[in-house]
ChimeraX commands (.cxc) that place a marker at each C-alpha (Angstrom):
marker #1 position 19.01,15.19,17.95 radius 0.5
marker #1 position 17.86,18.81,18.30 radius 0.5
marker #1 position 18.03,20.58,21.66 radius 0.5
marker #1 position 16.42,23.98,22.25 radius 0.5
marker #1 position 18.06,26.17,24.86 radius 0.5
marker #1 position 15.35,28.33,26.41 radius 0.5
marker #1 position 16.77,31.79,27.02 radius 0.5
marker #1 position 20.29,33.10,26.60 radius 0.5
marker #1 position 21.14,33.46,30.29 radius 0.5
marker #1 position 22.65,36.85,29.44 radius 0.5
marker #1 position 21.56,40.28,28.24 radius 0.5
marker #1 position 22.03,39.03,24.67 radius 0.5
marker #1 position 19.48,37.01,22.70 radius 0.5
marker #1 position 22.17,34.79,21.15 radius 0.5
marker #1 position 23.11,31.23,22.06 radius 0.5
marker #1 position 26.06,31.44,24.48 radius 0.5
marker #1 position 29.32,30.23,22.98 radius 0.5
marker #1 position 29.87,27.53,25.62 radius 0.5
marker #1 position 26.52,25.96,24.68 radius 0.5
marker #1 position 26.98,26.40,20.93 radius 0.5
marker #1 position 30.20,24.41,21.34 radius 0.5
marker #1 position 28.14,21.41,22.46 radius 0.5
marker #1 position 26.67,20.99,18.97 radius 0.5
marker #1 position 28.25,18.16,17.01 radius 0.5
marker #1 position 27.64,15.89,14.04 radius 0.5
marker #1 position 24.67,14.24,15.73 radius 0.5
marker #1 position 23.29,17.05,17.91 radius 0.5
marker #1 position 22.11,20.54,17.05 radius 0.5
marker #1 position 21.90,23.02,19.93 radius 0.5
marker #1 position 19.93,26.19,19.17 radius 0.5
marker #1 position 18.28,28.98,21.14 radius 0.5
marker #1 position 14.58,29.74,21.56 radius 0.5
marker #1 position 14.00,32.96,23.50 radius 0.5
marker #1 position 10.84,33.47,25.58 radius 0.5
marker #1 position 8.41,36.03,24.18 radius 0.5
marker #1 position 7.63,37.33,27.66 radius 0.5
marker #1 position 10.44,38.79,29.70 radius 0.5
marker #1 position 10.39,40.21,33.22 radius 0.5
marker #1 position 12.81,40.23,36.11 radius 0.5
marker #1 position 11.38,37.92,38.83 radius 0.5
marker #1 position 11.86,40.29,41.75 radius 0.5
marker #1 position 9.10,38.45,43.62 radius 0.5
marker #1 position 7.01,35.31,43.20 radius 0.5
marker #1 position 4.40,37.51,41.49 radius 0.5
marker #1 position 6.70,38.39,38.58 radius 0.5
marker #1 position 8.02,34.86,38.55 radius 0.5
marker #1 position 4.60,33.67,37.36 radius 0.5
marker #1 position 5.07,35.71,34.17 radius 0.5
marker #1 position 8.54,34.22,33.68 radius 0.5
marker #1 position 7.14,30.71,34.08 radius 0.5
marker #1 position 4.50,31.40,31.43 radius 0.5
marker #1 position 7.15,32.75,29.08 radius 0.5
marker #1 position 9.32,29.66,29.39 radius 0.5
marker #1 position 6.41,27.25,28.95 radius 0.5
marker #1 position 5.40,29.18,25.83 radius 0.5
marker #1 position 8.99,28.98,24.53 radius 0.5
marker #1 position 9.06,25.22,25.16 radius 0.5
marker #1 position 5.86,24.80,23.16 radius 0.5
marker #1 position 7.38,26.85,20.34 radius 0.5
marker #1 position 10.45,24.60,20.40 radius 0.5
marker #1 position 8.28,21.49,20.26 radius 0.5
marker #1 position 6.36,22.86,17.28 radius 0.5
marker #1 position 9.72,23.57,15.66 radius 0.5
marker #1 position 10.71,19.93,15.86 radius 0.5
marker #1 position 13.15,20.03,18.77 radius 0.5
marker #1 position 13.54,16.79,20.70 radius 0.5
marker #1 position 14.19,18.32,24.12 radius 0.5
marker #1 position 14.57,21.67,25.84 radius 0.5
marker #1 position 17.24,22.86,28.26 radius 0.5
marker #1 position 16.07,25.68,30.53 radius 0.5
marker #1 position 18.93,28.16,30.66 radius 0.5
marker #1 position 18.13,29.50,34.10 radius 0.5
marker #1 position 19.00,28.26,37.56 radius 0.5
marker #1 position 15.36,28.65,38.66 radius 0.5
marker #1 position 14.21,26.13,36.01 radius 0.5
marker #1 position 11.24,28.29,35.09 radius 0.5
marker #1 position 8.10,26.37,34.16 radius 0.5
marker #1 position 9.82,22.99,34.25 radius 0.5
marker #1 position 6.94,21.16,35.91 radius 0.5
marker #1 position 4.37,22.52,33.47 radius 0.5
marker #1 position 6.65,21.85,30.49 radius 0.5
marker #1 position 7.05,18.23,31.52 radius 0.5
marker #1 position 3.32,17.95,32.22 radius 0.5
marker #1 position 2.71,19.03,28.62 radius 0.5
marker #1 position 4.74,16.04,27.42 radius 0.5
marker #1 position 7.87,17.97,26.46 radius 0.5
marker #1 position 11.22,16.55,27.56 radius 0.5
marker #1 position 12.90,19.21,29.69 radius 0.5
marker #1 position 16.22,19.54,31.50 radius 0.5
marker #1 position 16.74,22.29,34.06 radius 0.5
marker #1 position 20.03,24.06,34.69 radius 0.5
marker #1 position 19.35,24.38,38.41 radius 0.5
marker #1 position 18.29,20.76,38.68 radius 0.5
marker #1 position 21.34,19.57,36.74 radius 0.5
marker #1 position 23.79,21.60,38.84 radius 0.5
marker #1 position 22.26,20.67,42.19 radius 0.5
marker #1 position 22.05,16.96,41.40 radius 0.5
marker #1 position 25.65,16.98,40.14 radius 0.5
marker #1 position 26.80,18.64,43.36 radius 0.5
marker #1 position 24.89,16.10,45.45 radius 0.5
marker #1 position 26.82,13.32,43.71 radius 0.5
marker #1 position 30.19,14.86,44.56 radius 0.5
marker #1 position 29.66,14.78,48.31 radius 0.5
marker #1 position 27.13,15.22,51.08 radius 0.5
marker #1 position 27.32,19.03,51.28 radius 0.5
marker #1 position 27.53,21.92,48.84 radius 0.5
marker #1 position 27.04,25.68,48.87 radius 0.5
marker #1 position 25.46,27.90,46.23 radius 0.5
marker #1 position 27.30,31.08,45.26 radius 0.5
marker #1 position 25.21,33.56,43.30 radius 0.5
marker #1 position 25.67,37.06,41.95 radius 0.5
marker #1 position 22.08,37.92,42.90 radius 0.5
marker #1 position 21.26,39.62,46.23 radius 0.5
marker #1 position 19.51,38.09,49.21 radius 0.5
marker #1 position 16.07,39.29,48.06 radius 0.5
marker #1 position 16.25,36.56,45.38 radius 0.5
marker #1 position 16.73,33.77,47.93 radius 0.5
marker #1 position 13.20,32.50,47.34 radius 0.5
marker #1 position 14.28,31.09,43.96 radius 0.5
marker #1 position 16.99,28.95,45.54 radius 0.5
marker #1 position 14.72,27.87,48.36 radius 0.5
marker #1 position 12.17,26.65,45.80 radius 0.5
marker #1 position 14.67,24.59,43.80 radius 0.5
marker #1 position 16.19,23.00,46.89 radius 0.5
marker #1 position 12.75,22.17,48.24 radius 0.5
marker #1 position 11.46,20.79,44.93 radius 0.5
marker #1 position 14.51,18.54,44.54 radius 0.5
marker #1 position 14.54,17.52,48.22 radius 0.5
marker #1 position 18.10,18.81,48.60 radius 0.5
marker #1 position 17.57,21.47,51.26 radius 0.5
marker #1 position 19.48,19.55,53.92 radius 0.5
marker #1 position 22.40,19.05,51.53 radius 0.5
marker #1 position 22.90,22.77,50.92 radius 0.5
marker #1 position 25.14,24.29,53.58 radius 0.5
marker #1 position 24.45,27.88,52.56 radius 0.5
marker #1 position 23.37,30.15,49.74 radius 0.5
marker #1 position 25.98,32.90,49.48 radius 0.5
marker #1 position 24.92,36.13,47.79 radius 0.5
marker #1 position 27.77,38.04,46.15 radius 0.5
marker #1 position 25.41,40.73,44.91 radius 0.5
marker #1 position 23.80,43.53,46.89 radius 0.5
marker #1 position 20.34,45.00,46.46 radius 0.5
marker #1 position 21.66,48.11,44.71 radius 0.5
marker #1 position 22.94,45.88,41.87 radius 0.5
marker #1 position 19.33,45.42,40.75 radius 0.5
marker #1 position 19.09,49.12,39.93 radius 0.5
marker #1 position 21.74,48.64,37.22 radius 0.5
marker #1 position 19.69,46.08,35.27 radius 0.5
marker #1 position 19.43,47.18,31.67 radius 0.5
marker #1 position 22.51,49.41,31.82 radius 0.5
marker #1 position 25.70,48.61,29.95 radius 0.5
marker #1 position 27.64,47.96,33.17 radius 0.5
marker #1 position 25.29,45.67,35.04 radius 0.5
marker #1 position 26.42,42.50,36.77 radius 0.5
marker #1 position 25.61,40.30,33.77 radius 0.5
marker #1 position 27.67,42.51,31.45 radius 0.5
marker #1 position 30.56,42.37,33.91 radius 0.5
marker #1 position 30.39,38.59,33.96 radius 0.5
marker #1 position 30.17,38.37,30.17 radius 0.5
marker #1 position 33.36,40.34,29.69 radius 0.5
marker #1 position 35.18,38.57,32.52 radius 0.5
marker #1 position 35.47,41.69,34.67 radius 0.5
marker #1 position 38.36,41.14,37.10 radius 0.5
marker #1 position 36.67,42.88,40.02 radius 0.5
marker #1 position 33.51,40.78,39.61 radius 0.5
marker #1 position 35.58,37.59,39.30 radius 0.5
marker #1 position 37.40,38.44,42.52 radius 0.5
marker #1 position 34.10,39.08,44.33 radius 0.5
marker #1 position 32.87,35.63,43.29 radius 0.5
marker #1 position 36.17,33.96,44.16 radius 0.5
marker #1 position 36.17,35.61,47.57 radius 0.5
marker #1 position 32.75,34.21,48.41 radius 0.5
marker #1 position 33.71,30.79,47.05 radius 0.5
marker #1 position 36.85,30.69,49.18 radius 0.5
marker #1 position 34.82,31.64,52.23 radius 0.5
marker #1 position 32.40,28.80,51.44 radius 0.5
marker #1 position 35.24,26.28,51.17 radius 0.5
marker #1 position 36.80,27.48,54.43 radius 0.5
marker #1 position 33.62,27.81,56.49 radius 0.5
marker #1 position 30.81,25.64,55.12 radius 0.5
marker #1 position 32.19,22.09,55.26 radius 0.5
marker #1 position 31.36,21.45,51.61 radius 0.5
marker #1 position 32.64,19.23,48.82 radius 0.5
marker #1 position 31.48,21.36,45.88 radius 0.5
marker #1 position 30.19,24.79,44.87 radius 0.5
marker #1 position 27.17,25.45,42.69 radius 0.5
marker #1 position 27.11,28.66,40.65 radius 0.5
marker #1 position 23.67,30.14,41.27 radius 0.5
marker #1 position 23.00,31.74,37.89 radius 0.5
marker #1 position 23.67,30.59,34.34 radius 0.5
marker #1 position 24.88,34.12,33.61 radius 0.5
marker #1 position 27.96,33.10,35.63 radius 0.5
marker #1 position 28.96,30.60,32.93 radius 0.5
marker #1 position 31.58,32.93,31.36 radius 0.5
marker #1 position 33.65,32.79,34.56 radius 0.5
marker #1 position 32.95,29.17,35.53 radius 0.5
marker #1 position 36.19,27.75,34.15 radius 0.5
marker #1 position 38.26,30.53,35.71 radius 0.5
marker #1 position 36.58,29.99,39.08 radius 0.5
marker #1 position 37.13,26.23,39.00 radius 0.5
marker #1 position 40.76,26.63,37.97 radius 0.5
marker #1 position 41.52,29.26,40.60 radius 0.5
marker #1 position 39.92,27.23,43.38 radius 0.5
marker #1 position 41.04,23.74,42.29 radius 0.5
marker #1 position 37.68,22.64,43.66 radius 0.5
marker #1 position 34.54,21.13,42.09 radius 0.5
marker #1 position 32.38,23.93,40.63 radius 0.5
marker #1 position 29.01,23.15,39.01 radius 0.5
marker #1 position 27.72,25.32,36.14 radius 0.5
marker #1 position 24.15,24.37,35.33 radius 0.5
marker #1 position 23.56,25.39,31.72 radius 0.5
marker #1 position 26.25,23.17,30.22 radius 0.5
marker #1 position 25.24,20.33,32.54 radius 0.5
marker #1 position 21.61,20.60,31.40 radius 0.5
marker #1 position 22.51,20.50,27.71 radius 0.5
marker #1 position 24.87,17.58,28.27 radius 0.5
marker #1 position 22.11,15.74,30.13 radius 0.5
marker #1 position 19.77,16.33,27.20 radius 0.5
marker #1 position 22.40,14.99,24.79 radius 0.5
marker #1 position 23.03,11.94,26.94 radius 0.5
marker #1 position 19.32,11.14,27.12 radius 0.5
marker #1 position 19.16,10.49,23.38 radius 0.5
marker #1 position 15.53,11.62,23.53 radius 0.5
marker #1 position 13.61,11.91,20.30 radius 0.5
marker #1 position 10.49,14.02,19.87 radius 0.5
marker #1 position 7.37,12.24,21.05 radius 0.5
marker #1 position 3.69,13.01,20.86 radius 0.5
marker #1 position 2.28,15.34,23.46 radius 0.5
marker #1 position -1.11,16.20,24.81 radius 0.5
marker #1 position -2.86,18.10,22.04 radius 0.5
marker #1 position -4.94,20.01,24.59 radius 0.5
marker #1 position -1.80,21.62,26.01 radius 0.5
marker #1 position -2.02,24.82,23.96 radius 0.5
marker #1 position -3.55,27.21,26.47 radius 0.5
marker #1 position -0.28,28.87,27.52 radius 0.5
marker #1 position 0.60,29.93,23.98 radius 0.5
marker #1 position -2.92,31.25,23.51 radius 0.5
marker #1 position -2.63,33.26,26.73 radius 0.5
marker #1 position 0.69,34.76,25.65 radius 0.5
marker #1 position -0.73,35.60,22.21 radius 0.5
marker #1 position -3.71,37.32,23.80 radius 0.5
marker #1 position -1.49,39.20,26.25 radius 0.5
marker #1 position 0.87,40.49,23.57 radius 0.5
marker #1 position -1.85,41.43,21.10 radius 0.5
marker #1 position -3.89,43.20,23.77 radius 0.5
marker #1 position -0.81,45.23,24.65 radius 0.5
marker #1 position -0.35,46.16,21.00 radius 0.5
marker #1 position -3.96,47.39,20.78 radius 0.5
marker #1 position -4.16,49.22,24.09 radius 0.5
marker #1 position -0.59,50.27,24.73 radius 0.5
marker #1 position -1.04,49.24,28.37 radius 0.5
marker #1 position 2.61,48.29,28.81 radius 0.5
marker #1 position 2.08,44.59,29.47 radius 0.5
marker #1 position 3.53,43.21,26.25 radius 0.5
marker #1 position 6.94,43.26,24.69 radius 0.5
marker #1 position 7.04,47.01,24.42 radius 0.5
marker #1 position 7.44,47.56,20.68 radius 0.5
marker #1 position 3.75,47.88,19.92 radius 0.5
marker #1 position 3.46,45.25,17.18 radius 0.5
marker #1 position 2.15,42.45,19.37 radius 0.5
marker #1 position 4.75,39.91,18.28 radius 0.5
marker #1 position 6.73,39.69,21.49 radius 0.5
marker #1 position 10.10,40.58,19.96 radius 0.5
marker #1 position 10.61,44.07,21.28 radius 0.5
marker #1 position 11.97,45.76,24.37 radius 0.5
marker #1 position 11.33,43.78,27.54 radius 0.5
marker #1 position 11.42,46.95,29.64 radius 0.5
marker #1 position 7.65,47.28,29.75 radius 0.5
marker #1 position 7.47,44.09,31.82 radius 0.5
marker #1 position 10.15,45.11,34.30 radius 0.5
marker #1 position 8.81,46.35,37.66 radius 0.5
marker #1 position 8.81,50.14,37.82 radius 0.5
marker #1 position 11.54,50.30,40.45 radius 0.5
marker #1 position 13.85,48.38,38.06 radius 0.5
marker #1 position 12.76,50.28,34.95 radius 0.5
marker #1 position 15.29,53.10,34.77 radius 0.5
marker #1 position 17.84,53.24,31.97 radius 0.5
marker #1 position 16.67,50.13,30.13 radius 0.5
marker #1 position 17.98,49.97,26.55 radius 0.5
marker #1 position 15.96,50.50,23.41 radius 0.5
marker #1 position 13.71,47.93,21.76 radius 0.5
marker #1 position 15.36,44.76,20.58 radius 0.5
marker #1 position 18.78,45.56,22.02 radius 0.5
marker #1 position 18.75,43.19,24.96 radius 0.5
marker #1 position 16.83,40.59,26.84 radius 0.5
marker #1 position 16.11,40.48,30.56 radius 0.5
marker #1 position 18.50,38.12,32.31 radius 0.5
marker #1 position 16.83,36.02,34.98 radius 0.5
marker #1 position 18.48,34.01,37.77 radius 0.5
marker link #1:1,2 radius 0.2
marker link #1:2,3 radius 0.2
marker link #1:3,4 radius 0.2
marker link #1:4,5 radius 0.2
marker link #1:5,6 radius 0.2
marker link #1:6,7 radius 0.2
marker link #1:7,8 radius 0.2
marker link #1:8,9 radius 0.2
marker link #1:9,10 radius 0.2
marker link #1:10,11 radius 0.2
marker link #1:11,12 radius 0.2
marker link #1:12,13 radius 0.2
marker link #1:13,14 radius 0.2
marker link #1:14,15 radius 0.2
marker link #1:15,16 radius 0.2
marker link #1:16,17 radius 0.2
marker link #1:17,18 radius 0.2
marker link #1:18,19 radius 0.2
marker link #1:19,20 radius 0.2
marker link #1:20,21 radius 0.2
marker link #1:21,22 radius 0.2
marker link #1:22,23 radius 0.2
marker link #1:23,24 radius 0.2
marker link #1:24,25 radius 0.2
marker link #1:25,26 radius 0.2
marker link #1:26,27 radius 0.2
marker link #1:27,28 radius 0.2
marker link #1:28,29 radius 0.2
marker link #1:29,30 radius 0.2
marker link #1:30,31 radius 0.2
marker link #1:31,32 radius 0.2
marker link #1:32,33 radius 0.2
marker link #1:33,34 radius 0.2
marker link #1:34,35 radius 0.2
marker link #1:35,36 radius 0.2
marker link #1:36,37 radius 0.2
marker link #1:37,38 radius 0.2
marker link #1:38,39 radius 0.2
marker link #1:39,40 radius 0.2
marker link #1:40,41 radius 0.2
marker link #1:41,42 radius 0.2
marker link #1:42,43 radius 0.2
marker link #1:43,44 radius 0.2
marker link #1:44,45 radius 0.2
marker link #1:45,46 radius 0.2
marker link #1:46,47 radius 0.2
marker link #1:47,48 radius 0.2
marker link #1:48,49 radius 0.2
marker link #1:49,50 radius 0.2
marker link #1:50,51 radius 0.2
marker link #1:51,52 radius 0.2
marker link #1:52,53 radius 0.2
marker link #1:53,54 radius 0.2
marker link #1:54,55 radius 0.2
marker link #1:55,56 radius 0.2
marker link #1:56,57 radius 0.2
marker link #1:57,58 radius 0.2
marker link #1:58,59 radius 0.2
marker link #1:59,60 radius 0.2
marker link #1:60,61 radius 0.2
marker link #1:61,62 radius 0.2
marker link #1:62,63 radius 0.2
marker link #1:63,64 radius 0.2
marker link #1:64,65 radius 0.2
marker link #1:65,66 radius 0.2
marker link #1:66,67 radius 0.2
marker link #1:67,68 radius 0.2
marker link #1:68,69 radius 0.2
marker link #1:69,70 radius 0.2
marker link #1:70,71 radius 0.2
marker link #1:71,72 radius 0.2
marker link #1:72,73 radius 0.2
marker link #1:73,74 radius 0.2
marker link #1:74,75 radius 0.2
marker link #1:75,76 radius 0.2
marker link #1:76,77 radius 0.2
marker link #1:77,78 radius 0.2
marker link #1:78,79 radius 0.2
marker link #1:79,80 radius 0.2
marker link #1:80,81 radius 0.2
marker link #1:81,82 radius 0.2
marker link #1:82,83 radius 0.2
marker link #1:83,84 radius 0.2
marker link #1:84,85 radius 0.2
marker link #1:85,86 radius 0.2
marker link #1:86,87 radius 0.2
marker link #1:87,88 radius 0.2
marker link #1:88,89 radius 0.2
marker link #1:89,90 radius 0.2
marker link #1:90,91 radius 0.2
marker link #1:91,92 radius 0.2
marker link #1:92,93 radius 0.2
marker link #1:93,94 radius 0.2
marker link #1:94,95 radius 0.2
marker link #1:95,96 radius 0.2
marker link #1:96,97 radius 0.2
marker link #1:97,98 radius 0.2
marker link #1:98,99 radius 0.2
marker link #1:99,100 radius 0.2
marker link #1:100,101 radius 0.2
marker link #1:101,102 radius 0.2
marker link #1:102,103 radius 0.2
marker link #1:103,104 radius 0.2
marker link #1:104,105 radius 0.2
marker link #1:105,106 radius 0.2
marker link #1:106,107 radius 0.2
marker link #1:107,108 radius 0.2
marker link #1:108,109 radius 0.2
marker link #1:109,110 radius 0.2
marker link #1:110,111 radius 0.2
marker link #1:111,112 radius 0.2
marker link #1:112,113 radius 0.2
marker link #1:113,114 radius 0.2
marker link #1:114,115 radius 0.2
marker link #1:115,116 radius 0.2
marker link #1:116,117 radius 0.2
marker link #1:117,118 radius 0.2
marker link #1:118,119 radius 0.2
marker link #1:119,120 radius 0.2
marker link #1:120,121 radius 0.2
marker link #1:121,122 radius 0.2
marker link #1:122,123 radius 0.2
marker link #1:123,124 radius 0.2
marker link #1:124,125 radius 0.2
marker link #1:125,126 radius 0.2
marker link #1:126,127 radius 0.2
marker link #1:127,128 radius 0.2
marker link #1:128,129 radius 0.2
marker link #1:129,130 radius 0.2
marker link #1:130,131 radius 0.2
marker link #1:131,132 radius 0.2
marker link #1:132,133 radius 0.2
marker link #1:133,134 radius 0.2
marker link #1:134,135 radius 0.2
marker link #1:135,136 radius 0.2
marker link #1:136,137 radius 0.2
marker link #1:137,138 radius 0.2
marker link #1:138,139 radius 0.2
marker link #1:139,140 radius 0.2
marker link #1:140,141 radius 0.2
marker link #1:141,142 radius 0.2
marker link #1:142,143 radius 0.2
marker link #1:143,144 radius 0.2
marker link #1:144,145 radius 0.2
marker link #1:145,146 radius 0.2
marker link #1:146,147 radius 0.2
marker link #1:147,148 radius 0.2
marker link #1:148,149 radius 0.2
marker link #1:149,150 radius 0.2
marker link #1:150,151 radius 0.2
marker link #1:151,152 radius 0.2
marker link #1:152,153 radius 0.2
marker link #1:153,154 radius 0.2
marker link #1:154,155 radius 0.2
marker link #1:155,156 radius 0.2
marker link #1:156,157 radius 0.2
marker link #1:157,158 radius 0.2
marker link #1:158,159 radius 0.2
marker link #1:159,160 radius 0.2
marker link #1:160,161 radius 0.2
marker link #1:161,162 radius 0.2
marker link #1:162,163 radius 0.2
marker link #1:163,164 radius 0.2
marker link #1:164,165 radius 0.2
marker link #1:165,166 radius 0.2
marker link #1:166,167 radius 0.2
marker link #1:167,168 radius 0.2
marker link #1:168,169 radius 0.2
marker link #1:169,170 radius 0.2
marker link #1:170,171 radius 0.2
marker link #1:171,172 radius 0.2
marker link #1:172,173 radius 0.2
marker link #1:173,174 radius 0.2
marker link #1:174,175 radius 0.2
marker link #1:175,176 radius 0.2
marker link #1:176,177 radius 0.2
marker link #1:177,178 radius 0.2
marker link #1:178,179 radius 0.2
marker link #1:179,180 radius 0.2
marker link #1:180,181 radius 0.2
marker link #1:181,182 radius 0.2
marker link #1:182,183 radius 0.2
marker link #1:183,184 radius 0.2
marker link #1:184,185 radius 0.2
marker link #1:185,186 radius 0.2
marker link #1:186,187 radius 0.2
marker link #1:187,188 radius 0.2
marker link #1:188,189 radius 0.2
marker link #1:189,190 radius 0.2
marker link #1:190,191 radius 0.2
marker link #1:191,192 radius 0.2
marker link #1:192,193 radius 0.2
marker link #1:193,194 radius 0.2
marker link #1:194,195 radius 0.2
marker link #1:195,196 radius 0.2
marker link #1:196,197 radius 0.2
marker link #1:197,198 radius 0.2
marker link #1:198,199 radius 0.2
marker link #1:199,200 radius 0.2
marker link #1:200,201 radius 0.2
marker link #1:201,202 radius 0.2
marker link #1:202,203 radius 0.2
marker link #1:203,204 radius 0.2
marker link #1:204,205 radius 0.2
marker link #1:205,206 radius 0.2
marker link #1:206,207 radius 0.2
marker link #1:207,208 radius 0.2
marker link #1:208,209 radius 0.2
marker link #1:209,210 radius 0.2
marker link #1:210,211 radius 0.2
marker link #1:211,212 radius 0.2
marker link #1:212,213 radius 0.2
marker link #1:213,214 radius 0.2
marker link #1:214,215 radius 0.2
marker link #1:215,216 radius 0.2
marker link #1:216,217 radius 0.2
marker link #1:217,218 radius 0.2
marker link #1:218,219 radius 0.2
marker link #1:219,220 radius 0.2
marker link #1:220,221 radius 0.2
marker link #1:221,222 radius 0.2
marker link #1:222,223 radius 0.2
marker link #1:223,224 radius 0.2
marker link #1:224,225 radius 0.2
marker link #1:225,226 radius 0.2
marker link #1:226,227 radius 0.2
marker link #1:227,228 radius 0.2
marker link #1:228,229 radius 0.2
marker link #1:229,230 radius 0.2
marker link #1:230,231 radius 0.2
marker link #1:231,232 radius 0.2
marker link #1:232,233 radius 0.2
marker link #1:233,234 radius 0.2
marker link #1:234,235 radius 0.2
marker link #1:235,236 radius 0.2
marker link #1:236,237 radius 0.2
marker link #1:237,238 radius 0.2
marker link #1:238,239 radius 0.2
marker link #1:239,240 radius 0.2
marker link #1:240,241 radius 0.2
marker link #1:241,242 radius 0.2
marker link #1:242,243 radius 0.2
marker link #1:243,244 radius 0.2
marker link #1:244,245 radius 0.2
marker link #1:245,246 radius 0.2
marker link #1:246,247 radius 0.2
marker link #1:247,248 radius 0.2
marker link #1:248,249 radius 0.2
marker link #1:249,250 radius 0.2
marker link #1:250,251 radius 0.2
marker link #1:251,252 radius 0.2
marker link #1:252,253 radius 0.2
marker link #1:253,254 radius 0.2
marker link #1:254,255 radius 0.2
marker link #1:255,256 radius 0.2
marker link #1:256,257 radius 0.2
marker link #1:257,258 radius 0.2
marker link #1:258,259 radius 0.2
marker link #1:259,260 radius 0.2
marker link #1:260,261 radius 0.2
marker link #1:261,262 radius 0.2
marker link #1:262,263 radius 0.2
marker link #1:263,264 radius 0.2
marker link #1:264,265 radius 0.2
marker link #1:265,266 radius 0.2
marker link #1:266,267 radius 0.2
marker link #1:267,268 radius 0.2
marker link #1:268,269 radius 0.2
marker link #1:269,270 radius 0.2
marker link #1:270,271 radius 0.2
marker link #1:271,272 radius 0.2
marker link #1:272,273 radius 0.2
marker link #1:273,274 radius 0.2
marker link #1:274,275 radius 0.2
marker link #1:275,276 radius 0.2
marker link #1:276,277 radius 0.2
marker link #1:277,278 radius 0.2
marker link #1:278,279 radius 0.2
marker link #1:279,280 radius 0.2
marker link #1:280,281 radius 0.2
marker link #1:281,282 radius 0.2
marker link #1:282,283 radius 0.2
marker link #1:283,284 radius 0.2
marker link #1:284,285 radius 0.2
marker link #1:285,286 radius 0.2
marker link #1:286,287 radius 0.2
marker link #1:287,288 radius 0.2
marker link #1:288,289 radius 0.2
view
């Protein structure tokens, strides 16, 4: 079986080590990165992210993958991907359903600030789990968004296991356990995977990390590639047109490297207020919740 992980969940474009470790003699786990990248500061930018993930899923299907695992808590494009006949597993869906099985109540702890709450509201509503979620706790503050693209942003801190960041997350988790009447905690971003084990060990409490759960669900399904609707090619065509138009006009709506192939700097798709200090072309991806 071949499983495509859509997006790295970090500022790297590589398959995270904890997901690479899920490959075995019968299952290959590999990464397919979206060609469009933007931080979903609002529902407007989220539309671009959805298109990028649907396009990546179609690329994975053409490449012979049997299923895709969306490496993002927001499960970008999952409905459209499934509507196109591609077997898809969402990290947010996997984590929330796992938490719901542990007990009647759970809380979400996320490194993203309160302005990103709309993403969690959407997943809880779509999965009919809103009444099961005691609270969404935001470790991050709005000023953290200004560091996106720098070498000391919140994702970089998580990736290297920064002690201060770990303690911030643990503090919010302990408050959730003490105050929320919950039986489990859901980590609200797949970029939190590097500290998931440490958090679970320190708390001695059920902690759900969605990306590994999604890949494991894909493996357990035993799905093999099936035919899909041949008419479902419009998203890829839209992305092609978008990227090639950017290459011709230099209007800043493509991948930013001017060649129209979607492999360059994602900074040109980041809202202007989040644009400062982004790294050079090809050096990072845009992490999304």
